[in-house]
C-alpha positions in Angstrom: 38.5 -37.9 21.8 35.4 -40.4 20.5 33.0 -39.3 23.4 33.9 -35.4 23.1 33.1 -35.6 19.2 29.9 -37.3 20.0 29.1 -34.8 22.7 29.7 -32.4 20.2 27.6 -33.6 17.8 24.6 -34.3 19.9 24.7 -30.7 21.4 24.7 -29.2 17.9 22.0 -31.5 16.7 20.0 -30.5 19.7 20.3 -26.8 18.6 16.5 -25.7 17.5 17.7 -24.1 14.5 19.4 -27.5 13.3 15.9 -29.2 14.5 13.9 -27.1 12.5 16.2 -27.4 9.3 15.9 -31.4 10.0 12.2 -31.3 10.3 11.9 -29.2 7.1 13.9 -31.4 5.1 11.9 -34.5 6.4 9.1 -32.8 5.3 9.8 -32.2 1.9 9.7 -28.5 2.3 12.3 -27.3 -0.4 10.4 -29.3 -2.8 7.0 -27.6 -1.4 8.8 -24.0 -1.7 10.2 -24.6 -5.3 6.2 -25.2 -6.4 5.4 -22.3 -4.3 7.7 -20.5 -5.7 6.6 -21.2 -9.5 3.2 -20.1 -8.6 4.3 -17.0 -7.0 5.9 -15.9 -10.4 3.1 -16.6 -12.5 0.5 -14.6 -10.3 3.0 -11.6 -9.6 2.4 -10.1 -13.3 -1.0 -10.5 -13.7 -1.5 -8.9 -10.0 0.9 -5.8 -11.2 -1.1 -5.6 -14.4 -4.8 -5.7 -12.5 -3.5 -3.6 -9.8 -2.4 -0.8 -11.8 -5.1 -1.4 -14.1 -7.9 -0.3 -11.1 -6.1 2.1 -8.8 -3.5 3.3 -11.7 -5.6 6.6 -11.9 -5.4 7.2 -8.6 -2.0 6.5 -7.9 -0.8 8.6 -10.8 -2.5 11.8 -9.6 -0.7 11.5 -6.2 3.2 11.9 -6.7 3.7 10.7 -3.4 1.7 7.7 -3.2 2.9 6.9 -6.8 6.6 7.1 -5.5 5.5 4.8 -2.6 3.3 2.1 -4.5 6.5 2.1 -7.1 9.1 1.7 -4.0 7.0 -0.8 -2.4 6.8 -3.1 -5.3 10.1 -3.0 -6.1 11.4 -3.6 -3.0 9.4 -6.6 -2.4 10.2 -7.7 -5.9 13.1 -6.7 -6.8 14.0 -6.9 -10.6 9.9 -6.5 -11.6 9.9 -3.0 -12.3 12.0 -1.5 -15.3 14.9 0.5 -14.2 18.5 1.5 -15.1 19.7 -2.1 -13.9 17.1 -3.9 -15.7 13.7 -5.1 -15.1 10.8 -6.6 -16.9 7.5 -4.1 -16.6 7.8 -1.0 -17.8 6.8 1.8 -15.4 5.4 4.4 -18.3 3.3 1.8 -19.3 1.8 1.0 -15.9 0.5 4.3 -15.8 -1.6 4.4 -18.9 -4.9 4.6 -19.0 -6.6 1.1 -19.6 -10.3 0.8 -19.7 -12.0 -2.6 -19.0 -11.4 -4.8 -21.9 -11.5 -8.6 -22.3 -7.7 -8.1 -21.9 -8.4 -6.9 -18.6 -10.6 -9.9 -17.8 -8.6 -12.3 -18.7 -5.5 -10.8 -16.7 -7.9 -10.7 -13.4 -9.2 -14.5 -14.1 -5.5 -15.4 -14.3 -4.7 -13.5 -11.1 -7.6 -15.3 -9.6 -6.5 -18.7 -10.7 -2.8 -18.5 -9.9 -3.1 -16.3 -6.4 -5.6 -19.1 -5.2 -4.0 -21.9 -6.4 -1.0 -20.3 -4.4 -2.6 -19.9 -1.4 -4.3 -23.7 -1.9 -0.5 -24.8 -2.3 0.8 -23.1 0.9 -2.1 -24.1 2.9 -0.9 -27.9 2.1 2.8 -27.2 2.6 2.4 -25.0 6.0 -0.1 -27.8 7.2 2.9 -30.6 6.0 5.6 -29.1 8.0 3.2 -28.6 11.1 2.0 -32.6 10.7 -1.8 -31.8 10.3 -3.7 -33.2 7.6 -5.4 -31.4 4.7 -8.0 -29.3 5.7 -11.5 -30.8 5.4 -13.5 -27.5 4.8 -15.5 -27.8 2.2 -13.7 -26.5 -0.8 -15.8 -23.6 -1.9 -15.4 -21.9 1.8 -11.8 -22.4 1.5 -11.6 -20.4 -2.2 -13.8 -18.1 -0.3 -11.1 -17.7 2.6 -8.4 -17.6 -0.1 -9.9 -14.8 -1.7 -10.2 -13.0 1.3 -6.4 -13.5 1.6 -5.6 -12.1 -1.9 -7.8 -8.9 -1.1 -6.3 -8.3 2.4 -2.5 -8.8 0.4 -3.3 -5.9 -1.9 -4.9 -3.7 0.6 -1.6 -4.4 2.7 0.7 -3.2 -0.3 -1.6 0.1 -0.7 -1.5 0.3 3.3 2.5 0.0 3.2 2.7 2.6 0.8 0.4 5.1 2.4 2.2 4.2 5.4 5.5 5.1 3.9 4.3 8.8 2.7 2.6 9.9 6.1 5.8 8.4 8.0 7.9 10.3 5.7 5.3 13.6 6.2 5.8 13.1 9.9 9.3 13.1 10.1 9.5 16.3 8.1 7.3 17.9 10.4 9.4 16.8 13.5 12.9 17.3 11.9 11.6 21.0 10.8 10.5 21.4 14.5 13.7 20.5 16.0 15.7 22.5 13.7 17.7 19.3 11.7 17.9 19.2 8.0 16.0 16.3 6.4 18.7 15.8 4.3 21.2 15.6 6.7 23.2 12.2 7.6 21.1 11.9 11.2 17.8 12.5 9.1 18.4 10.1 6.5 19.5 7.2 9.0 16.8 8.1 11.5 14.4 7.8 8.2 15.9 4.3 7.3 15.8 3.1 10.5 12.0 4.0 10.8 11.1 2.6 7.7 12.7 -0.6 8.2 11.0 -1.0 11.4 7.8 -0.5 10.0 7.9 -3.2 7.3 9.4 -5.4 10.0 6.0 -5.0 12.0 3.8 -5.3 8.6 5.6 -8.5 7.5 5.4 -9.9 11.2 1.7 -9.5 11.2 1.4 -10.9 7.6 3.0 -13.8 8.5 1.0 -14.5 11.5 -2.1 -14.1 9.9 -1.4 -16.1 7.0 -0.3 -19.2 9.2 -3.4 -18.9 11.2 -5.4 -18.8 8.3 -4.0 -21.4 6.5 -3.7 -23.3 9.2 -7.1 -22.4 10.3 -6.3 -23.2 14.2 -5.4 -21.4 17.2 -2.0 -21.5 17.8 -0.5 -19.7 21.1 0.1 -16.1 20.3 3.5 -16.0 21.6 4.9 -18.7 19.5 3.1 -17.4 16.3 4.7 -14.2 16.5 8.0 -15.3 17.2 8.3 -17.4 14.4 6.4 -14.8 12.6 9.3 -12.3 13.8 12.0 -14.4 12.9 10.7 -14.9 9.2 10.1 -11.2 8.7 13.5 -10.4 9.6 14.6 -12.8 7.3 12.5 -11.5 4.7 13.9 -7.8 5.4 17.3 -9.3 5.0 16.3 -10.6 1.7 14.5 -7.4 0.7 17.9 -5.2 1.6 19.9 -7.8 -0.7 17.2 -8.2 -3.1 18.9 -6.2 -6.1 22.0 -7.9 -5.5 20.4 -11.4 -5.7 18.6 -11.3 -8.9 21.3 -8.6 -10.4 24.0 -11.5 -10.0 21.9 -13.9 -11.7 20.9 -11.3 -14.4 24.4 -10.6 -15.0 25.2 -14.3 -16.0 25.8 -13.9 -19.7 24.9 -17.7 -20.4 21.3 -16.7 -19.0 21.3 -13.4 -21.1 17.6 -14.5 -22.7 15.6 -15.1 -19.9 17.8 -13.9 -17.3 15.4 -11.6 -15.5 12.8 -14.2 -15.2 15.2 -16.5 -13.6 16.6 -13.9 -11.3 12.4 -13.8 -10.2 12.2 -17.4 -9.9 15.4 -17.3 -7.8 13.9 -14.6 -5.5 10.5 -16.2 -5.0 12.2 -19.3 -4.0 14.2 -17.7 -1.5 11.0 -16.3 -0.5 8.9 -19.2 -0.2 11.7 -21.0 1.6 11.8 -18.6 4.3 8.1 -18.8 5.0 7.9 -22.5 5.2 11.0 -22.3 7.5 9.2 -19.6 10.1 6.4 -21.9 9.8 8.6 -25.2 10.7 10.2 -22.9 13.5 6.3 -22.4 15.0 5.9 -26.0 14.7 9.4 -26.7 16.5 8.7 -24.5 19.0 5.4 -25.6 20.1 6.8 -29.3 20.3 9.6 -28.5 22.9 6.7 -26.9 24.8 4.2 -29.5 24.7 1.5 -27.3 23.2 -0.1 -27.9 19.6 -2.4 -26.2 17.6 -6.1 -26.0 18.2 -8.4 -27.0 16.1 -11.3 -26.2 18.1 -11.8 -23.7 20.6 -12.4 -24.8 24.2 -16.0 -23.7 24.5 -17.0 -26.0 22.1 -16.2 -29.3 24.3 -14.6 -31.2 21.5 -10.8 -32.2 22.0 -8.0 -30.9 19.9 -7.0 -33.3 17.4 -4.2 -35.7 18.9 -5.3 -35.2 22.9 -6.6 -38.2 25.0 -9.6 -38.0 27.1 -9.7 -37.0 30.6 -10.4 -39.8 32.6 -13.5 -39.4 34.9 -12.9 -39.6 38.4 -15.7 -40.7 40.4 -16.1 -38.7 43.7 -15.2 -40.8 47.1 -17.8 -41.3 49.1 -17.1 -41.3 52.9 -18.4 -44.8 54.6 -20.2 -43.8 58.1 
């Protein structure tokens, strides 16, 4: 009986999912994710203000794009946009014409400060779960790299909204061509599935690019995209359950005065946990296959960190 129990425990602890959680805990993953969630909460309000200040006039002029952008933001950060079930940001105030003033400048500075801080913390956290030391790149180059990520993330949000509009129009044409009512159950289910698949593809690409840039190293693509895909699936589940997660916290009468903010903090905490867990999965997957991240290209003639030099073998000359 004792041997059977020991064998069962050994089999369970040998599972990759268990080893991922063990490594995640050993590298202080939950604590790192908690710090990331706080910074994310600070930056999201500035990002929404700055984004709608810069692009509000264009978004307001196109009803389809406006609805798609609002839907994308609401699904990515449930509880942020005010609706009948609560929220923080008033949708009508977002689309009011705003000129560049000191308030806008302060908001832009706050956005850059908090977002760059988040990427810097995320870099340290991701490298920690991989067992990599801090990036020794010159800090100005790191900030420029992070600034590129900030712009890229904003572009991805707009891109997601545009893709949603285009896919909806394309589906309407297809359904109309084959004689299916676009309001039917079949059309609704097909549109929902295609929408989820598009979001999954975008989230996978975003996570893969994020890990690649933060590690500043080449990761085998099959390992990178496997972990990114698992993370994107988990994020998709969180988005589907987002309103429930935030609403559960918001309905607590003991937390009524700051319930929405606390709900958003819980949400960002879960998102950051998923990001770091998917990074840990990649690290464990690499270790299982005897691979590691490569900090230098093979053409440079330098060795990846932790590798041993190849012994030189002199050619054997035959005695005559």
